[in-house]
Backbone as CSV, one residue per row, in Angstrom:
resi,resn,N_x,N_y,N_z,CA_x,CA_y,CA_z,C_x,C_y,C_z
1,UNK,-17.532,-3.127,4.378,-16.092,-3.209,3.838,-15.466,-2.183,5.272
2,UNK,-14.267,-2.549,5.724,-13.544,-2.433,6.634,-12.856,-0.552,6.339
3,UNK,-12.291,-0.140,7.085,-12.093,1.326,6.982,-10.705,1.466,7.278
4,UNK,-9.638,2.156,6.986,-8.124,2.312,7.117,-8.111,2.615,7.581
5,UNK,-7.135,3.026,8.603,-5.921,4.548,9.331,-5.251,4.785,8.829
6,UNK,-4.394,5.730,8.288,-2.664,5.185,7.698,-2.007,5.925,9.172
7,UNK,-0.687,4.792,8.950,0.675,5.393,10.424,0.840,6.937,9.859
8,UNK,2.224,7.035,10.837,2.694,8.582,10.184,3.980,7.733,9.987
9,UNK,4.449,6.240,9.507,5.733,6.278,8.292,4.792,5.452,7.142
10,UNK,3.287,5.601,6.858,2.607,5.341,5.187,2.652,6.399,5.153
11,UNK,1.851,7.415,5.708,1.523,8.606,5.061,2.886,8.758,4.780
12,UNK,4.047,9.050,5.401,5.375,9.475,4.712,5.998,8.859,3.743
13,UNK,5.503,7.239,4.078,5.769,6.508,2.056,5.138,7.710,0.571
14,UNK,3.285,7.206,1.626,2.744,7.594,0.284,3.387,9.159,-0.358
15,UNK,4.155,10.489,0.619,3.476,11.522,-0.015,5.465,11.156,-0.641
16,UNK,6.190,10.705,0.043,7.133,10.521,-0.711,7.332,10.130,-1.715
17,UNK,6.144,8.340,-2.279,6.394,8.110,-3.827,5.388,9.397,-4.534
18,UNK,4.719,10.068,-3.922,4.015,10.877,-5.126,4.374,11.985,-5.873
19,UNK,5.519,12.071,-4.738,6.527,13.430,-4.597,6.867,13.200,-5.774
20,UNK,8.100,12.244,-5.619,9.136,11.109,-6.264,8.175,10.847,-7.946
21,UNK,7.327,10.392,-8.249,6.793,9.801,-9.283,6.399,11.421,-10.116
22,UNK,5.783,12.548,-9.448,5.984,13.269,-10.197,7.148,14.093,-10.457
23,UNK,8.051,14.141,-9.761,9.486,14.759,-9.948,10.164,14.116,-11.055
24,UNK,9.804,12.711,-11.459,10.766,11.828,-12.071,9.690,12.127,-13.704
25,UNK,8.239,11.906,-13.516,7.300,10.943,-14.775,6.194,12.665,-14.183
26,UNK,6.682,13.768,-13.883,4.801,14.444,-14.118,3.699,14.128,-13.478
27,UNK,3.185,15.238,-13.473,2.129,15.459,-13.228,0.955,14.780,-12.744
28,UNK,0.753,14.203,-14.331,-0.024,12.948,-14.487,0.920,11.417,-13.532
29,UNK,2.403,11.303,-13.820,2.415,10.688,-12.712,1.223,10.545,-12.162
30,UNK,2.013,11.251,-11.237,0.913,11.094,-9.620,-0.076,11.002,-9.780
31,UNK,-0.708,11.355,-10.507,-2.386,11.966,-10.271,-2.386,9.828,-10.734
32,UNK,-1.898,9.637,-11.689,-1.595,7.669,-11.574,-1.502,7.047,-10.858
33,UNK,-1.014,7.373,-10.216,0.264,6.991,-9.004,-0.995,7.238,-7.545
34,UNK,-0.778,7.879,-7.192,-1.994,8.497,-5.851,-3.595,7.652,-6.563
35,UNK,-4.346,7.447,-8.250,-5.670,6.936,-7.509,-5.098,5.072,-8.068
36,UNK,-4.502,5.120,-8.535,-3.378,3.659,-8.187,-3.477,3.519,-6.270
37,UNK,-3.089,4.074,-5.765,-3.271,3.654,-4.224,-3.916,3.702,-3.581
38,UNK,-5.529,4.721,-4.147,-6.363,4.945,-3.483,-7.166,3.743,-3.991
39,UNK,-7.313,2.626,-5.418,-7.658,1.544,-5.314,-7.305,0.290,-4.732
40,UNK,-5.305,0.314,-4.510,-5.556,-0.713,-3.847,-5.501,-0.754,-2.182
41,UNK,-6.597,1.061,-1.825,-6.853,0.554,-0.779,-7.391,0.049,-0.410
42,UNK,-9.044,0.585,-1.394,-9.770,0.039,-1.505,-9.826,-1.266,-1.230
43,UNK,-9.322,-1.983,-2.279,-9.236,-2.960,-1.826,-8.434,-4.479,-0.595
44,UNK,-8.430,-3.645,-0.516,-7.762,-4.527,1.516,-8.189,-4.140,2.321
45,UNK,-9.168,-3.049,1.912,-10.522,-2.304,2.971,-11.508,-3.984,3.425
46,UNK,-11.922,-4.196,1.603,-12.720,-4.749,1.096,-12.583,-6.965,1.664
47,UNK,-11.507,-6.804,1.194,-11.580,-8.200,1.111,-9.490,-8.025,1.726
48,UNK,-8.599,-8.048,3.350,-8.275,-7.894,3.712,-6.848,-9.964,3.885
49,UNK,-8.025,-10.749,3.382,-7.216,-11.646,3.406,-7.788,-12.746,2.508
50,UNK,-7.992,-11.174,1.035,-8.145,-11.561,-0.109,-6.615,-12.468,-0.970
51,UNK,-7.067,-13.162,-2.218,-6.612,-13.790,-2.760,-4.777,-13.402,-3.189
52,UNK,-4.749,-12.078,-3.701,-3.800,-11.330,-3.897,-2.709,-10.392,-2.748
53,UNK,-3.794,-10.748,-1.252,-2.397,-10.778,-0.250,-1.611,-12.197,-0.192
54,UNK,-0.413,-11.455,0.841,0.635,-12.460,0.953,0.704,-12.377,3.209
55,UNK,0.882,-13.302,4.312,1.290,-13.006,5.168,2.782,-12.432,5.284
56,UNK,2.927,-11.901,6.253,4.368,-11.641,6.388,4.155,-11.693,8.212
57,UNK,4.211,-12.820,8.388,3.940,-13.065,10.013,5.554,-12.923,10.733
58,UNK,6.366,-13.502,9.936,7.889,-13.721,10.037,8.013,-11.898,10.712
59,UNK,7.912,-11.123,9.939,7.567,-10.135,10.897,7.841,-9.190,11.979
60,UNK,5.870,-9.728,11.838,5.465,-9.939,13.216,3.704,-10.130,12.744
61,UNK,2.925,-10.959,14.104,2.018,-11.173,14.166,1.094,-9.871,13.660
62,UNK,0.483,-11.084,12.108,-1.466,-10.057,11.768,-0.807,-9.654,10.445
63,UNK,0.939,-9.089,10.059,0.736,-8.013,9.659,0.671,-8.865,7.537
64,UNK,0.578,-7.821,7.089,0.169,-9.032,5.292,0.541,-8.220,5.137
65,UNK,1.284,-8.076,3.060,0.707,-6.999,2.070,0.162,-7.320,1.055
66,UNK,-0.014,-6.226,0.192,-0.491,-6.348,-1.164,0.511,-4.949,-1.583
67,UNK,0.995,-6.285,-3.229,1.911,-5.474,-4.597,0.887,-4.659,-4.870
68,UNK,0.559,-2.846,-5.217,-0.694,-2.010,-5.614,-0.574,-2.313,-7.408
69,UNK,0.502,-3.702,-7.365,-0.358,-3.657,-8.867,-1.467,-5.167,-9.488
70,UNK,-1.865,-4.591,-8.297,-3.110,-6.076,-8.503,-4.886,-5.080,-7.668
71,UNK,-4.278,-3.619,-7.824,-5.087,-2.667,-7.880,-5.470,-2.009,-8.935
72,UNK,-4.637,-2.458,-10.056,-4.099,-2.057,-11.463,-5.767,-1.507,-11.929
73,UNK,-6.718,-2.183,-12.348,-7.906,-2.612,-13.032,-9.434,-1.742,-11.944
74,UNK,-8.450,-1.891,-11.132,-9.701,-0.816,-9.714,-9.517,0.326,-9.997
75,UNK,-8.274,0.983,-10.793,-8.302,2.784,-10.649,-9.279,3.373,-11.652
76,UNK,-9.463,3.841,-11.277,-10.073,5.035,-12.305,-9.361,5.711,-13.421
77,UNK,-7.566,5.184,-13.123,-6.557,6.096,-13.958,-6.631,5.779,-14.665
78,UNK,-6.132,5.912,-16.291,-5.651,5.394,-17.078,-4.617,4.667,-15.753
79,UNK,-3.158,4.104,-16.860,-2.550,2.407,-15.407,-1.843,3.338,-14.973
80,UNK,-1.096,2.765,-14.446,0.852,3.027,-13.664,1.335,2.136,-14.878
81,UNK,2.303,2.651,-15.548,2.805,1.364,-15.915,3.700,0.074,-15.343
82,UNK,4.615,0.175,-14.775,4.872,-1.022,-13.662,5.225,-0.203,-12.165
83,UNK,3.804,-0.586,-11.487,3.982,-0.133,-9.939,4.670,-1.593,-9.734
84,UNK,5.802,-0.102,-8.148,6.504,-1.716,-8.268,6.481,-1.419,-6.546
85,UNK,5.894,-1.143,-5.766,5.020,-0.375,-4.354,4.492,-1.523,-3.387
86,UNK,4.201,-1.946,-2.647,3.627,-3.066,-1.652,3.313,-1.989,-0.460
87,UNK,1.724,-2.409,0.157,1.449,-2.346,1.422,1.013,-3.537,2.634
88,UNK,2.429,-2.550,3.360,2.018,-3.963,4.142,1.019,-3.194,5.649
89,UNK,0.545,-3.851,6.266,-0.382,-4.193,6.965,-1.570,-4.877,7.891
90,UNK,-2.273,-4.883,8.551,-2.695,-5.558,9.623,-3.837,-4.807,10.002
91,UNK,-5.053,-6.160,10.901,-5.857,-5.516,10.685,-5.821,-5.996,12.482
92,UNK,-6.158,-3.802,12.537,-6.253,-4.234,13.947,-6.876,-4.618,14.867
93,UNK,-8.348,-4.785,14.067,-9.893,-4.679,15.275,-10.707,-4.965,13.693
94,UNK,-12.008,-5.451,13.757,-13.284,-5.867,13.411,-13.201,-4.540,12.476
95,UNK,-13.216,-5.136,11.204,-13.331,-3.123,10.681,-12.670,-2.501,9.879
96,UNK,-11.044,-2.290,11.300,-10.077,-1.152,11.048,-9.110,-2.059,10.371
97,UNK,-8.524,-1.065,9.748,-7.093,-1.391,8.574,-5.944,-0.086,9.691
98,UNK,-5.784,-1.275,9.918,-4.616,-0.463,9.956,-3.340,-0.944,8.964
99,UNK,-2.651,0.711,7.905,-1.735,0.501,7.189,-0.072,1.196,7.657
100,UNK,0.708,0.070,7.833,1.961,-0.061,8.601,3.216,1.061,7.797
101,UNK,2.824,0.488,6.423,3.976,0.925,5.652,4.043,0.872,3.588
102,UNK,4.496,1.888,3.283,4.193,1.734,1.215,5.313,1.547,1.088
103,UNK,6.105,0.270,0.337,7.316,0.356,0.234,7.861,-0.336,-0.726
104,UNK,8.398,-0.093,-1.279,9.490,-0.268,-2.984,9.564,-1.806,-3.018
105,UNK,9.117,-2.222,-3.485,9.339,-4.028,-3.889,10.805,-4.253,-3.432
106,UNK,11.751,-3.500,-3.511,13.165,-3.549,-3.963,13.856,-4.182,-1.541
107,UNK,12.483,-2.753,-1.376,13.221,-3.328,0.231,13.326,-3.962,1.210
108,UNK,13.594,-4.171,2.108,13.612,-5.559,2.848,12.738,-5.051,4.019
109,UNK,11.531,-4.736,4.242,10.883,-5.827,5.029,11.008,-4.612,6.872
110,UNK,11.713,-6.247,7.219,12.311,-5.868,8.330,12.967,-4.688,8.300
111,UNK,14.253,-4.402,7.263,15.182,-2.997,7.600,13.770,-1.917,8.104
112,UNK,12.492,-1.713,8.018,11.139,-0.499,7.373,10.039,-0.731,8.146
113,UNK,10.465,-1.680,9.368,9.009,-2.159,9.342,8.724,-3.136,10.612
114,UNK,7.481,-2.391,12.508,8.524,-3.615,13.128,6.727,-3.467,13.767
115,UNK,6.880,-4.111,14.876,6.379,-4.319,15.658,4.814,-2.712,16.445
116,UNK,6.162,-2.111,16.680,5.976,-0.554,16.801,5.091,1.342,16.040
117,UNK,5.406,0.497,14.269,4.328,0.452,13.690,3.435,0.800,13.107
């Protein structure tokens, strides 16, 4: 299994997602979202080219996405009702995954992701 590292924008995205989840839905929702994100990140690290991933080379070479809903079966917490975020990542080197951004599914990735992220 590869290891992953979060870019500064991805860290900020996750912090905002968890903060919003708690504000809107309560502390329990924050726990469920954090568990779902962790499960999704583990799944990406285990299989970065997996069936549930999507190539986004139109953004820049090597970038892929994974919708966090695909990690629901691996989360250790009760499920999040309707997950709406995608994790954008790239394989930085063998065994290392760079998590570039975590964006809402309605956001246009090209406005938030560039090859410097």
